[in-house]
C-alpha positions in Angstrom: -26.1 -58.4 147.2 -27.1 -61.9 146.3 -25.1 -65.0 147.3 -24.3 -67.5 144.5 -23.2 -71.0 145.5 -20.7 -71.3 142.8 -20.0 -74.6 140.9 -18.7 -76.0 137.6 -20.1 -74.7 134.3 -19.4 -74.5 130.6 -17.8 -71.1 129.9 -17.5 -69.5 126.5 -19.0 -70.6 123.2 -18.0 -72.3 119.9 -20.9 -70.8 118.0 -20.2 -67.1 117.8 -17.2 -64.8 117.8 -13.7 -66.4 117.8 -12.6 -64.8 121.1 -15.4 -66.7 122.9 -14.0 -70.1 122.0 -13.3 -72.7 123.0 -16.2 -73.6 125.3 -14.6 -75.2 128.3 -15.3 -76.3 131.9 -14.3 -74.1 134.8 -15.3 -73.9 138.5 -15.9 -70.9 140.7 -16.3 -70.7 144.5 -19.4 -69.1 146.0 -19.5 -65.3 146.1 -21.9 -62.4 146.7 -22.7 -60.2 143.7 -24.5 -56.8 143.4 -28.0 -57.2 142.1 -27.5 -54.4 139.6 -24.7 -52.3 138.0 -23.5 -49.5 140.3 -25.8 -46.6 139.8 -25.2 -42.8 139.5 -26.6 -42.4 143.0 -24.2 -45.0 144.4 -21.2 -43.6 142.6 -22.1 -40.1 143.8 -22.0 -41.2 147.4 -18.6 -42.7 146.8 -17.3 -39.4 145.2 -18.8 -37.3 148.0 -17.2 -39.5 150.6 -13.7 -39.7 149.1 -13.3 -36.8 146.7 -12.4 -39.3 143.9 -11.8 -37.8 140.5 -12.4 -40.1 137.6 -10.0 -40.7 134.8 -12.2 -38.8 132.4 -12.0 -35.7 134.7 -8.2 -35.5 134.7 -6.2 -34.1 131.8 -4.0 -36.9 130.2 -0.2 -36.7 130.8 1.7 -36.1 127.5 4.4 -38.6 128.8 1.8 -41.3 128.7 0.6 -40.4 125.2 3.8 -39.2 123.3 2.2 -39.0 119.9 -1.0 -37.3 121.0 -1.8 -33.8 119.6 -1.4 -31.2 122.4 -5.0 -29.9 121.9 -6.3 -33.4 122.6 -4.7 -33.6 126.1 -7.8 -32.4 127.9 -10.2 -34.1 130.2 -13.0 -36.0 128.4 -14.4 -39.3 127.4 -15.9 -41.2 124.5 -19.5 -40.5 123.8 -21.7 -42.4 121.3 -22.7 -39.9 118.6 -25.0 -41.6 116.0 -24.4 -40.5 112.4 -27.3 -39.4 110.2 -25.9 -41.2 107.1 -24.7 -44.8 106.3 -21.2 -45.5 107.5 -18.6 -48.3 107.3 -19.3 -50.6 110.3 -15.6 -51.5 110.3 -14.8 -47.9 111.4 -16.0 -47.3 115.0 -14.8 -43.7 114.8 -17.8 -43.0 112.7 -20.0 -43.1 115.8 -17.7 -42.5 118.7 -16.5 -39.0 119.6 -14.0 -38.0 122.2 -15.9 -35.2 123.9 -14.1 -32.8 126.1 -15.9 -32.4 129.4 -17.8 -35.7 129.2 -17.7 -37.6 132.5 -20.0 -39.6 134.8 -21.5 -36.3 135.8 -22.0 -35.1 132.2 -22.6 -38.3 130.2 -23.1 -36.6 126.9 -20.6 -33.7 127.4 -21.0 -30.1 128.5 -24.6 -29.1 129.0 -25.7 -32.7 129.9 -26.3 -34.0 133.4 -27.4 -37.0 135.4 -30.4 -35.2 136.8 -33.2 -37.7 137.0 -30.8 -40.6 136.3 -30.0 -41.6 139.8 -31.2 -45.2 139.1 -29.3 -45.5 135.8 -25.9 -47.3 135.7 -23.0 -44.9 136.1 -20.9 -44.6 132.9 -17.6 -43.0 131.9 -15.7 -45.0 134.5 -12.3 -46.3 133.6 -11.0 -49.5 135.2 -9.2 -47.7 138.0 -12.4 -45.8 138.9 -14.3 -49.1 139.2 -11.5 -50.5 141.3 -11.5 -47.5 143.6 -15.3 -47.7 144.2 -15.0 -51.4 144.9 -12.3 -50.8 147.5 -14.3 -48.1 149.2 -17.4 -50.3 149.3 -15.4 -53.2 150.8 -15.9 -55.2 147.7 -14.0 -56.3 144.5 -14.6 -56.5 140.8 -15.5 -60.0 139.5 -13.3 -62.2 137.4 -14.6 -63.0 133.9 -15.5 -66.6 135.1 -17.4 -65.3 138.1 -19.3 -62.8 136.0 -20.2 -65.3 133.3 -21.3 -67.9 135.9 -23.6 -65.3 137.4 -25.0 -64.1 134.1 -25.9 -67.6 133.0 -28.2 -68.0 136.0 -27.8 -71.8 135.8 -28.8 -72.0 132.2 -25.5 -73.5 131.1 -26.0 -74.1 127.4 -28.7 -71.4 126.7 -27.9 -68.8 124.1 -29.1 -65.9 126.3 -29.3 -65.3 130.0 -33.0 -66.2 129.9 -33.1 -69.0 127.4 -32.6 -69.6 123.7 -35.1 -67.1 122.3 -33.9 -63.5 122.1 -37.4 -61.9 122.6 -39.6 -64.7 123.9 -43.2 -63.9 123.1 -42.1 -60.6 121.6 -40.9 -59.4 125.1 -37.6 -57.5 125.3 -35.5 -59.1 128.1 -32.7 -56.5 128.1 -31.8 -53.0 126.9 -30.3 -53.5 123.5 -30.4 -51.8 120.1 -33.4 -52.4 117.7 -32.9 -51.2 114.1 -29.9 -50.8 111.9 -26.9 -49.8 114.0 -25.7 -47.0 114.2 -28.0 -45.1 112.0 -31.5 -46.3 113.0 -32.5 -46.7 116.7 -36.1 -47.8 116.9 -36.0 -48.0 120.7 -38.7 -50.7 120.7 -37.6 -51.7 124.2 -38.4 -48.1 125.4 -34.9 -46.7 125.6 -32.4 -45.0 123.3 -29.6 -44.9 125.8 -29.3 -46.4 129.3 -32.3 -47.6 131.3 -33.0 -47.6 135.0 -31.7 -50.7 136.7 -34.3 -53.4 137.4 -36.3 -52.3 134.3 -36.0 -55.7 132.7 -36.5 -59.1 134.3 -33.8 -60.6 136.5 -32.2 -63.9 135.7 -32.7 -67.1 137.6 -30.3 -65.9 140.3 -32.2 -62.7 140.9 -29.6 -60.5 139.2 -30.5 -57.6 136.9 -29.0 -56.0 133.8 -26.1 -58.5 133.4 -27.1 -58.4 129.7 -27.5 -55.1 127.8 -27.7 -51.6 129.3 -24.0 -51.2 129.9 -20.9 -53.3 129.5 -19.2 -54.3 132.8 -15.6 -54.4 133.8 -14.0 -57.6 135.0 -10.5 -58.1 136.5 -9.2 -60.5 133.8 -6.6 -59.3 131.3 -7.8 -59.7 127.7 -6.8 -62.7 125.7 -7.6 -63.5 122.1 -9.1 -66.9 123.0 -10.0 -69.0 126.0 -7.8 -71.9 127.1 -9.1 -75.3 126.2 -10.6 -77.9 128.5 -8.4 -79.6 131.0 -7.2 -83.0 129.8 -8.8 -84.7 132.9 -12.1 -84.1 134.7 -10.2 -83.8 138.0 -8.2 -80.8 136.7 -11.0 -78.4 135.8 -9.6 -74.9 136.5 -10.9 -73.4 139.7 -11.4 -69.6 140.0 -9.4 -68.9 136.8 -8.1 -65.3 136.4 -7.6 -65.0 132.6 -4.4 -64.3 130.7 -1.4 -62.2 131.4 -1.1 -58.4 131.3 1.8 -58.6 128.8 -0.3 -60.3 126.2 -3.3 -57.9 126.6 -1.6 -54.8 125.3 -3.2 -52.7 122.5 -1.3 -50.3 120.4 -3.3 -47.1 120.1 -3.3 -44.2 117.7 -1.8 -41.8 120.3 1.4 -43.8 120.4 0.5 -45.4 123.7 0.5 -49.1 124.4 -2.2 -49.8 127.0 -3.1 -53.1 128.6 -6.7 -54.3 128.2 -9.3 -55.9 130.5 -12.3 -58.0 129.6 -15.7 -56.4 129.4 -18.8 -58.6 129.7 -22.5 -58.3 129.0 -23.0 -56.1 126.0 -24.8 -52.8 126.1 -27.7 -50.7 124.8 -25.7 -50.3 121.6 -25.5 -54.0 120.8 -27.4 -54.8 117.6 -28.1 -57.9 115.5 -26.4 -56.2 112.4 -23.3 -55.2 114.3 -22.6 -56.5 117.8 -24.4 -59.7 118.9 -22.7 -59.6 122.2 -25.9 -59.6 124.4 -25.0 -63.1 125.6 -23.2 -64.4 128.7 -20.4 -65.9 126.7 -19.7 -62.7 124.8 -16.6 -60.7 125.7 -14.9 -57.6 124.6 -11.5 -55.9 125.1 -11.2 -52.4 126.7 -8.1 -50.5 127.5 -7.8 -49.7 131.2 -7.5 -46.0 130.5 -10.7 -45.8 128.5 -14.1 -44.6 129.6 -17.2 -44.5 127.4 -20.9 -43.7 127.6 -21.8 -47.4 127.6 -19.4 -49.0 130.1 -20.1 -49.4 133.8 -19.5 -52.1 136.4 -20.8 -54.0 139.4 -19.1 -55.5 142.4 -18.7 -58.9 144.2 -17.6 -59.9 147.6 -15.9 -63.2 148.3 -17.4 -64.3 151.6 -16.2 -65.7 154.9 -17.3 -69.2 155.8 -20.0 -67.9 158.0 -21.5 -65.8 155.2 -21.5 -68.7 152.9 -23.8 -70.5 155.3 -26.1 -67.5 155.7 -26.5 -67.0 152.0 -27.4 -63.3 151.9 -25.8 -59.9 152.5 -27.5 -56.6 152.8 
C-alpha cells in the first residue's frame, strides 16, 4: 500500500457528463491505498481462507426479484459479449449478456478460467464481495472523494490522471477501448479485455490502474449530481461520504428496487464514441447486487497516527 497525505482538492468536473458536476472543493485525511486493484491471486487467497461464495455464485432468491422469470434465477453474472453488427448505443443489452455460471473463477462463463490471469484484476465481484474481502484483509473500501483524490495524483485540474493529453506522444496510458464501441476493438493498447496490473504507468502517487482496466467500487451511495461548493472557505466538506441510500435506488426490469453505489475509473470498455469515463472525475452508478466482467475494486486503510508519520505500509 502507498500512503497519501490527503488534502483539499477540486472534485468533479463541469466539462463532461452532468453527474460529474458541479466541480467543488473537498478535503480528505491521509490514508493508505492499494497500489493496484485486487488481483485474481489475492482474491483466491481470500476465498481459500474464508470459503466465501460470491454473489454471482449463489442463485438469486425469488423473494428479492418478484418479477423475474423462474428460469433466470440461477447463479451467473453479466459478461461483455460484443455484437458483430451495428447496434443502438442507447441499449446496453445489445452487448451485455447474463451468463449462467459466469463468476470470478470463470470470467466469460462455463469453459473459461483464470488460468494465467493471476495478476489481472478480479472481476464479477458485487459490492458485498468487495466489502467481505476488505474486512478479511483488515482494510476498507474507499469513499468516492478518497478514490478521486488518489486518482488525480496531485494534478488537480488535469483532464486525465496523467495530464491533459489522452495518449501523450502516441503512448497509451491506460487499458481502454480503441475503435468503434462495441463493434470494433482495435486493441491498439495490446489488450482486448483486462490487462495485468502495473502494465501501464503509475500516476504521480505511484498508484496503478486507477484509470481503465476495471471500474472500481466505492462506498458512496449514488447521487445524480455532486453538492455545490461550501459558501465559505472555512466550511469545505472534510471526508464526505456521498448521498443517501434512499435516493440511490434503481428500479430494475426484474421488479426489484436496488440501491446503487458509485463506481470510479472507467474500464477497458470505455471508448471515445460511447463512454469517455477514463478520467478521475468520471463516475457511474452500479446496483449493489450486480457483478460484471469489467468491475473490480481496491482497498484503503485509514491509518493510526504513528502510521501517518511513517508513511508506508507493507
